[in-house]
C-alpha positions in Angstrom: 0.0 0.0 0.0 3.1 2.2 0.0 2.3 3.4 -3.5 -1.1 4.7 -2.5 0.5 6.5 0.3 2.6 8.5 -2.1 -0.6 9.4 -4.1 -2.3 10.6 -0.9 0.8 12.6 0.0 0.8 14.3 -3.5 -2.9 15.1 -3.1 -2.3 16.7 0.3 0.6 18.8 -1.1 -1.6 19.9 -4.0 -4.4 20.9 -1.6 -1.9 22.9 0.4 -0.5 24.6 -2.6 -3.9 25.5 -4.2 -5.6 26.2 -0.9 -6.6 29.7 0.0 -4.9 31.2 3.0 -6.7 33.9 4.9 -4.7 37.1 5.3 -2.6 36.7 2.2 -2.3 39.0 -0.8 -2.8 36.6 -3.7 -6.5 36.5 -4.9 -6.1 32.9 -5.9 -4.4 31.2 -3.0 -3.9 33.9 -0.4 -0.1 33.7 -0.6 2.3 36.6 -0.1 3.0 39.1 -2.9 6.2 40.0 -4.5 7.1 42.4 -7.3 6.3 41.0 -10.8 8.5 41.3 -13.8 5.6 43.0 -15.5 5.2 46.7 -14.8 2.2 47.4 -12.6 1.6 43.8 -11.5 2.3 41.7 -8.4 3.4 38.1 -8.3 2.4 35.4 -5.8 5.3 33.7 -4.0 3.3 30.4 -3.7 1.4 29.9 -6.9 3.3 32.4 -9.2 0.0 34.1 -10.2 0.2 37.6 -11.5 -2.4 40.3 -10.7 -2.7 44.1 -11.1 -1.2 46.1 -8.3 -4.1 48.2 -7.0 -1.7 50.9 -5.7 0.2 51.2 -9.0 0.3 54.7 -10.5 1.6 55.0 -14.0 4.1 57.8 -14.5 3.5 60.0 -17.5 6.7 60.7 -19.5 5.7 63.2 -22.2 8.4 63.4 -24.8 9.1 66.9 -26.0 8.8 67.2 -29.7 11.9 68.7 -31.3 11.4 72.0 -33.0 13.5 74.0 -35.5 14.6 76.4 -32.8 15.8 73.5 -30.5 17.8 72.0 -33.3 19.1 75.3 -34.7 22.6 74.7 -33.3 22.8 71.3 -35.0 21.7 72.9 -38.2 24.3 75.6 -38.0 27.0 72.9 -37.3 25.9 71.0 -40.3 26.1 74.1 -42.5 29.6 74.9 -41.3 30.6 71.3 -42.1 29.2 71.5 -45.6 30.7 74.9 -46.2 34.2 73.7 -45.3 34.0 70.8 -47.7 33.6 70.2 -51.4 29.8 70.8 -51.2 30.2 74.4 -50.1 27.5 76.7 -51.5 25.3 73.8 -52.7 21.5 73.8 -52.3 21.3 77.1 -50.5 23.8 76.5 -47.7 24.9 80.1 -48.1 22.7 82.7 -46.4 20.8 85.7 -48.0 19.1 83.6 -50.7 17.0 85.6 -53.1 13.2 84.9 -53.4 13.8 83.2 -56.8 16.5 80.9 -55.3 14.2 80.0 -52.4 11.4 79.1 -54.9 13.9 77.1 -56.9 14.9 75.1 -53.9 11.2 74.5 -53.0 10.6 73.2 -56.5 13.7 71.0 -56.2 12.4 69.4 -53.0 9.0 68.8 -54.6 10.4 67.4 -57.8 12.9 65.2 -56.0 10.1 63.6 -53.9 7.6 63.2 -56.8 10.4 61.6 -58.9 10.3 58.7 -56.5 6.8 57.7 -57.5 7.7 56.0 -60.8 7.0 52.3 -61.1 10.0 50.2 -62.1 11.5 46.8 -61.4 13.5 47.3 -58.2 15.0 43.8 -58.6 16.9 44.7 -61.7 17.0 48.5 -61.8 19.1 51.1 -59.9 16.9 54.0 -60.8 17.9 57.5 -59.9 15.0 59.3 -58.1 15.2 62.0 -60.8 17.8 63.6 -62.9 17.8 67.3 -62.0 19.5 70.1 -63.8 19.5 73.9 -63.5 19.6 76.8 -65.8 21.8 79.9 -65.3 19.2 81.5 -63.0 19.2 78.4 -60.7 15.8 77.3 -61.9 15.0 73.6 -62.4 15.1 72.4 -66.0 12.6 69.7 -66.7 14.1 66.3 -67.6 10.9 65.1 -69.3 11.5 64.3 -73.0 8.1 63.0 -73.9 4.8 61.9 -72.5 1.8 59.7 -73.0 -1.8 60.4 -71.8 -4.5 57.8 -71.6 -7.6 59.9 -72.6 -10.1 57.0 -72.7 -10.2 53.4 -71.6 -11.9 51.8 -74.6 -8.9 49.8 -76.0 -10.2 47.3 -78.5 -7.0 45.9 -80.0 -4.3 47.1 -82.3 -3.0 49.9 -80.0 0.8 50.2 -80.1 3.4 52.4 -78.5 6.9 52.8 -80.0 10.0 54.2 -78.4 12.7 54.7 -81.0 16.3 56.0 -81.1 18.4 56.3 -84.3 21.1 53.6 -84.3 19.6 51.8 -81.2 16.5 50.4 -82.7 12.8 50.5 -81.8 11.0 49.2 -78.7 7.4 48.0 -79.3 4.7 47.9 -76.6 1.2 46.8 -77.4 -2.2 46.2 -75.9 -1.8 42.4 -75.4 -1.6 40.7 -72.0 0.0 37.6 -73.6 2.9 39.6 -75.1 6.0 40.1 -72.8 6.0 43.8 -73.9 2.2 44.0 -73.7 0.0 45.9 -71.2 -3.5 45.2 -69.9 -6.6 47.3 -69.8 -7.5 48.1 -66.2 -10.9 49.0 -64.7 -10.1 52.7 -65.2 -7.8 54.9 -67.3 -5.5 55.3 -64.3 -5.1 51.5 -63.9 -4.4 51.1 -67.6 -1.8 53.9 -67.4 -0.2 52.2 -64.5 0.1 48.9 -66.5 1.7 50.8 -69.4 4.2 52.4 -67.0 5.2 49.1 -65.4 5.6 47.4 -68.7 7.9 50.1 -70.1 10.0 50.4 -66.9 10.5 46.6 -66.9 11.6 46.4 -70.5 12.8 49.7 -71.9 16.5 50.4 -72.5 15.8 54.0 -73.5 13.6 55.6 -70.9 12.2 55.6 -67.4 8.5 56.2 -67.0 6.8 58.1 -64.2 3.1 57.9 -63.6 1.0 61.0 -62.7 -2.7 60.1 -62.8 -3.3 59.2 -66.5 -0.2 60.9 -67.8 3.0 59.0 -68.2 6.2 61.1 -68.3 9.4 59.8 -69.8 13.0 60.5 -68.9 16.1 59.3 -70.7 17.7 56.2 -69.1 21.3 57.1 -70.0 23.2 60.4 -70.0 24.6 59.8 -73.5 21.1 59.8 -75.1 19.9 63.1 -76.6 16.4 64.2 -75.9 15.9 65.5 -79.4 16.7 62.1 -80.9 14.1 60.1 -78.9 11.0 59.2 -80.9 7.6 58.5 -79.4 5.0 57.1 -81.7 1.5 55.9 -80.9 -0.6 53.8 -83.3 -4.2 54.0 -82.1 -6.7 52.7 -84.7 -10.3 53.4 -84.1 -11.2 55.8 -81.3 -8.6 58.0 -79.6 -7.6 56.2 -76.4 -4.0 57.3 -76.0 -2.0 60.3 -77.3 1.7 61.1 -77.5 3.3 64.4 -76.7 6.7 65.9 -77.1 7.8 69.5 -76.4 4.2 70.4 -75.8 3.1 69.2 -79.3 0.5 66.4 -79.6 1.7 63.8 -82.1 -1.6 62.8 -83.6 -2.6 63.1 -87.2 -6.2 63.5 -86.2 -5.3 66.5 -84.2 -4.0 68.5 -87.2 -5.9 71.6 -88.4 -3.7 73.1 -91.1 -0.3 73.3 -92.8 1.1 75.3 -89.8 0.5 72.3 -87.5 2.3 70.0 -89.9 5.2 72.4 -90.1 5.5 72.4 -86.3 5.7 68.6 -86.4 8.3 68.6 -89.1 10.4 71.0 -87.1 10.1 68.7 -84.1 11.1 65.7 -86.1 14.1 67.5 -87.7 15.5 68.6 -84.3 18.2 66.0 -84.5 18.5 66.0 -88.3 17.3 62.4 -88.7 13.9 61.0 -89.7 13.4 57.7 -88.0 11.0 55.0 -89.4 8.3 55.8 -86.9 8.7 59.6 -87.6 8.4 58.9 -91.3 5.2 56.9 -90.7 3.8 59.7 -88.5 4.6 62.4 -91.2 3.1 60.2 -93.9 -0.2 59.8 -92.0 -0.3 63.6 -91.4 0.3 64.3 -95.1 -2.6 61.9 -95.9 -4.8 63.8 -93.5 -4.0 67.2 -94.9 -3.5 66.3 -98.6 0.2 67.3 -98.7 2.2 65.6 -101.5 5.8 64.2 -101.0 7.4 66.9 -103.2 6.0 69.7 -101.0 7.2 67.8 -97.9 10.7 67.5 -99.2 10.8 71.2 -100.1 9.8 72.0 -96.5 12.6 69.7 -95.2 15.1 71.4 -97.4 14.1 74.9 -96.2 14.3 73.9 -92.6 17.4 71.7 -92.4 18.9 71.5 -95.9 20.3 68.6 -97.9 22.0 67.1 -94.8 18.8 65.7 -93.5 19.1 61.9 -93.0 16.5 59.2 -93.0 17.0 55.9 -91.1 16.6 53.0 -93.5 13.8 50.6 -92.5 15.7 47.7 -94.0 19.2 47.9 -92.6 19.0 50.8 -90.0 21.8 52.8 -91.8 21.4 56.4 -92.7 20.1 57.2 -96.2 21.1 60.4 -98.0 18.6 62.9 -99.4 18.6 63.5 -103.2 16.6 66.7 -103.7 16.4 66.2 -107.5 14.4 63.0 -106.9 12.6 64.3 -103.7 13.6 61.1 -101.9 16.3 59.4 -99.8 18.6 56.6 -101.1 20.3 54.0 -98.9 23.7 53.1 -100.3 24.0 49.8 -98.3 20.6 48.5 -99.4 20.7 50.3 -102.8 17.1 51.2 -102.3 15.0 54.3 -102.2 13.5 55.1 -98.8 
């Protein structure tokens, strides 16, 4: 019966441990209290139960929020450190800034932060937040080279965006979710613009895209690329869902009103002295819209840029020379008229 005696002994100890003792502090067993490792609580010596300390008063430690005046000394120390180094005088470190300079710095801060909003592939890109340059009056010069605007969300197939640079080829982006370079139509124009932005940023070797509502702004990806040489072309059959813009000029044949509009487009195209295949297609569609023949077009080109105007061959990508007497361009490598 010795084994049963041990069981009875264990029961007695359990009863003693869990029993309530009059006069103690613990609400469970009446045991003595000791400080708990939790702030504002007490702990039982016998059963290790924790309960709130009724006499605990929480101390309020209000942290003082730093202000500009409190940190003025640190700011002055920082300015002296910058002035003594290679960055002296940069970003308004010097005092007595003019109102124009202060406005310039305010625009710089805003543009720097908004430049972080572009969608791009962070796994493969090391994107600069924004490339910023200034003119002689310390005003920010825009780095936007072209833009797209989604004006409607009725894409029904066949829409295409081209980014082109002479000598570097053409990038094609289309409305096709099954294409690696295709975008999808979202529930709204903003969603569609976001899809186009992501697609271009993930695939383009020419530009970075930044989304602002339904407007997609482009910056050149590399410093050696010239803004005037970048070509943006939109093929939008049917209704107008998306329009291209460069230097404030809408690149859409349906937007033309007269010969003056066509002349402005030609001046924009000839800014770098080269007519790319997409630019050639754009000018052709505009001539069809206004009823301008090729001879008149070549005369306009000669008046603006002269006989040195080149055309990129659609077959080999080399530069074709202009022959005014034939009102056409001829590629020596392909031995074909362009």
